[in-house]
C-alpha positions in Angstrom: 131.5 187.7 126.4 131.7 184.4 124.7 129.8 186.4 121.6 132.5 188.3 120.1 132.7 190.5 117.1 134.9 193.0 114.9 133.0 196.5 114.3 133.6 197.5 111.1 133.2 201.4 110.9 133.1 201.6 107.3 131.6 198.0 105.9 132.8 196.2 103.4 131.1 197.9 100.6 133.5 201.3 100.8 136.3 198.4 101.2 135.4 197.6 98.0 134.6 201.4 96.7 138.0 202.3 98.1 140.1 199.0 96.9 138.5 199.2 93.1 139.6 202.9 93.0 143.4 202.6 94.1 143.7 198.6 92.7 142.0 199.2 89.6 142.7 196.3 87.5 140.8 193.2 86.8 143.4 190.8 88.9 143.8 192.9 92.0 140.0 194.2 92.4 136.7 191.5 92.2 136.3 188.7 94.4 138.8 186.2 94.8 137.4 184.2 91.8 138.4 187.0 89.6 141.9 186.7 90.5 142.3 182.3 90.3 141.3 182.9 86.7 144.1 185.6 86.1 147.1 183.8 87.2 148.9 181.0 85.5 150.1 178.6 88.2 153.8 176.0 87.5 155.0 172.8 88.7 158.2 172.3 87.3 160.4 168.9 87.8 163.5 167.4 86.8 165.3 164.7 86.2 168.8 163.6 84.5 167.9 164.2 81.3 165.2 166.5 81.3 162.7 169.3 82.9 158.9 168.7 83.1 156.3 172.1 83.2 152.5 172.0 83.7 151.5 175.0 83.7 147.3 175.6 84.2 145.4 177.5 81.6 141.8 176.8 82.1 139.7 178.1 79.7 142.2 179.6 77.1 142.3 177.9 73.4 145.2 176.1 71.9 145.5 178.6 69.1 146.4 181.0 72.1 149.0 179.7 74.1 152.7 181.1 72.5 155.8 179.2 74.5 159.2 180.2 73.6 162.9 178.8 75.1 165.9 180.9 74.7 168.9 178.9 76.4 167.5 178.3 80.1 164.6 180.8 80.2 161.2 180.0 79.2 158.7 182.4 78.9 154.9 180.6 78.5 152.6 183.4 77.7 148.4 183.4 77.1 145.8 185.1 76.1 142.5 185.0 77.9 139.0 186.0 77.2 136.6 184.9 79.4 133.0 185.5 80.3 130.3 185.2 82.8 126.6 185.8 82.6 123.7 185.5 85.0 120.5 186.0 84.4 117.0 186.3 85.6 114.1 186.0 83.1 115.7 187.4 80.3 116.8 190.5 82.0 120.7 190.9 82.0 121.0 190.8 86.4 125.0 190.0 86.4 128.3 190.5 83.2 131.2 189.8 83.9 134.4 189.8 81.2 138.1 190.0 81.4 140.5 189.8 77.9 144.3 190.3 77.9 147.6 188.3 78.5 148.7 186.1 81.5 152.5 185.6 81.0 155.0 183.9 83.0 158.9 184.1 83.3 161.0 181.6 84.7 165.3 181.0 84.4 166.2 177.1 85.0 169.5 175.6 86.2 170.9 173.7 82.4 170.1 175.1 79.0 166.9 173.1 76.9 167.5 171.3 73.9 165.1 173.3 71.5 164.8 171.3 69.1 163.8 168.4 70.8 160.9 170.2 73.0 156.9 169.2 73.3 154.7 170.7 74.3 151.4 169.4 74.6 147.9 171.0 76.0 144.3 169.3 76.8 141.8 170.0 79.9 143.9 173.1 80.1 146.3 172.1 81.4 149.8 172.8 79.4 152.2 170.3 79.4 156.3 170.6 78.4 158.8 168.3 78.2 162.5 169.9 78.1 165.3 168.4 77.9 168.8 169.2 78.9 171.4 170.6 76.4 174.2 167.9 76.2 177.3 169.9 75.9 179.7 166.9 75.2 183.7 168.6 74.8 182.2 172.6 74.1 183.9 173.5 77.5 187.0 175.8 76.9 190.1 176.0 78.3 190.9 179.7 79.2 194.7 180.7 79.1 195.3 183.8 82.8 197.5 186.1 81.9 
């Protein structure tokens, strides 16, 4: 009674075929390692004066990364090009390639001062420093009619 197992009448191979038919996108089909390579994971923190953003973009070239700031909306996009090959005795046994874009957009509580914003990319991590915009005396009193 201690050796219970789950019976799968269709088997794992048929499940992979079924998933590839209905989820025919590189991010949804295949191994978990493939899915991890396509996600853009973020850490966002703030203090009184600025926001700090860390985005994981392993294997992406600096030239393929785009960051745009519009008010309080931040958009990060990158062109992903990856290839992986496994060979045995110079006969190609396994080859896998992916090319595409990853995209992430988010809204912050305060507007960002685009002119003072900074971006740094090293070791697969994009770091953004986004100073908050100070609106000294720009508030407007509305008249009630």
